[in-house]
C-alpha positions in Angstrom: -18.2 3.9 0.9 -18.9 2.0 4.1 -18.4 -1.3 2.4 -15.0 -0.2 1.1 -13.9 1.0 4.6 -15.1 -2.4 6.1 -13.2 -4.3 3.4 -10.0 -2.4 4.0 -10.1 -2.7 7.7 -10.9 -6.4 7.8 -8.2 -7.3 5.2 -5.5 -5.8 7.5 -6.2 -8.9 9.7 -6.9 -11.6 7.1 -4.1 -13.7 5.6 -3.2 -13.2 1.9 -2.4 -15.9 -0.7 1.0 -16.3 0.9 -0.5 -17.0 4.3 0.8 -13.7 5.7 -1.4 -11.1 7.4 -0.6 -7.4 6.9 -1.1 -6.6 10.6 2.0 -8.6 11.4 4.3 -6.5 9.2 7.7 -8.0 8.7 7.9 -10.0 11.9 8.5 -13.6 10.7 7.6 -15.1 14.1 4.1 -13.7 13.9 3.7 -15.0 10.4 5.3 -18.5 10.7 5.4 -19.7 14.3 2.3 -21.9 15.0 2.3 -20.5 18.6 1.9 -16.9 17.4 0.3 -16.9 13.9 -3.3 -17.1 15.2 -2.8 -14.4 17.9 -4.2 -11.2 16.5 -3.0 -8.0 18.1 -5.2 -4.9 17.8 -2.9 -2.0 17.5 -3.4 1.7 18.1 -2.4 2.6 14.6 -1.7 0.9 11.3 0.9 1.7 8.6 -1.0 3.5 5.8 0.9 1.7 3.0 1.2 -1.9 4.1 -1.2 -2.3 7.0 1.4 -3.3 9.6 0.3 -2.7 13.2 2.2 0.1 14.9 1.8 1.9 18.2 0.5 0.2 21.3 -0.8 -3.3 20.8 -3.0 -3.1 23.9 -5.1 -0.3 22.5 -8.1 -2.3 21.4 -10.5 0.6 21.1 -11.5 1.3 17.5 -9.6 -1.6 16.0 -11.7 -4.0 18.1 -14.6 -2.9 15.8 -13.0 -5.1 13.1 -14.4 -8.2 14.8 -17.9 -6.9 14.3 -17.2 -6.0 10.7 -15.9 -9.5 10.0 -18.9 -10.9 11.7 -21.2 -8.9 9.5 -19.6 -9.7 6.2 
């Protein structure tokens, strides 16, 4: 169960086969612009169906935990 939660959380921030990360939602600039594509924002909430970041992007609280999960896997 914990491994599954870790997997789901980390994959919100990792790029898929198309080079797009779910956290960026449909914002083309965040996916394609070389000045933005490597800047991860840790949002307050995430869309339950597609993983897009929603809510405040300065709320690093629990989503900052993802860095530790990636480090462990």
